[in-house]
N, C-alpha and C positions, 0 to 999 in steps of 0.2 A: 906506896909500896909496890914493888914489882916482884914477879915470880919467874923462875925458870920455866915452870910448867904447872898448869892447872889440870888436875885429874877429874874426869867426869865419869861417874859410875853408870853402868847400864841400868835397865829397868823395863825392858821389853819393847816389842814392836806391836803395832796394831795389826788388824787383819789385812790392811792395805800395804803393809810393809813399811810404814812410817814410824818414827819414834812415838812411844806412848805419850800421853798428855803430860805426865810428871817428868819424863825425860826431856820433853820440849821445854818445860819450865827450867830445868837445869841448864839446857843448852842456851836458852835465851839469856840467862844470867851470865853465862860465859861470854856471850857476844857483847854484853854490856861491859865486861871486864877485858875485852880484847887488847886494849892498850897497856894492860898491866902484866902481860905474860908473853914469853917467847914462844911457848908451845902449849898445845892443848892435847891431852892424852885421853882418848875415848876408850872405854872398856867394854868387853863382854862379847862372847860368841853367841850366847843365848843361855838357856837353862835346861836342866834335865827334868824339870817338873812338869813340862808339857811339850808336845810336839812343836817343832819350829814352824814359823810362817814360811811358806814357800813362794819363790818368785814365779814368773810366767813359764820358766823352763823346769819347774819342780825342784829347784835347788834351794836349800835353806838360806834364809836371809839372816846375816849376823848383825847384831845390834850395833857393834862398833862401826861397821861400814855405813849403816843407815845414819848414825849420829854424825859421822864425818861428812856425809853428803849434805845433811841438814846445815852444818856449819859452813860448808863451801857455798851452798846456795844463798847464804846470808853474808857473803863477802869475807869470810875468814880464809886467808890464803892456805891452799892445800899443803904448802911446805911448812906450815906451823902446826899441822895436825898429825899426831902420832896415834897409832892404832894398836891396841892389845886385843886380839880376837882369837886367842888360843884356848881360853878357859870358859867353863860353863858355871862357875860359881864365884862368890865374892873372894874367898880365900885364894882361889886360882888366879883371879884378876890381880890381887895384890902381889902374889908371888911373881907371876910372869911380868907384870908391869915393872916391878922393882928389878928383878934379875935381868930381864932382857932389854929393857928400855932405860929406866931411870939411872941405874948404876952404870950401864955401859956408856951413856951420854953424859954422865956426871952431872945430873940435874938435881936441883933442890926444889922439891914440890911441897 
């Protein structure tokens, strides 16, 4: 079976700005499925439940960008990665992913 897009929820970054352990598990599974999908949609700007992890320039690190970098470092082509980094909660992730990416690209996820 093949998919237009596989959606990968966020789940936090560690204090080093890397994806949390459970997010790495999700991303590793996506890497195993790379040949079954045209795109991979990583989600999440962060959360409102605690302050964001900051980079060396004191800017917040968003989860979707970190997840995308993880995939790219493991040979997933950057043109196959879509990013939804507008929202801070799961409902927002679903809304913006659907409205701004999935429907506009006519993807079946």
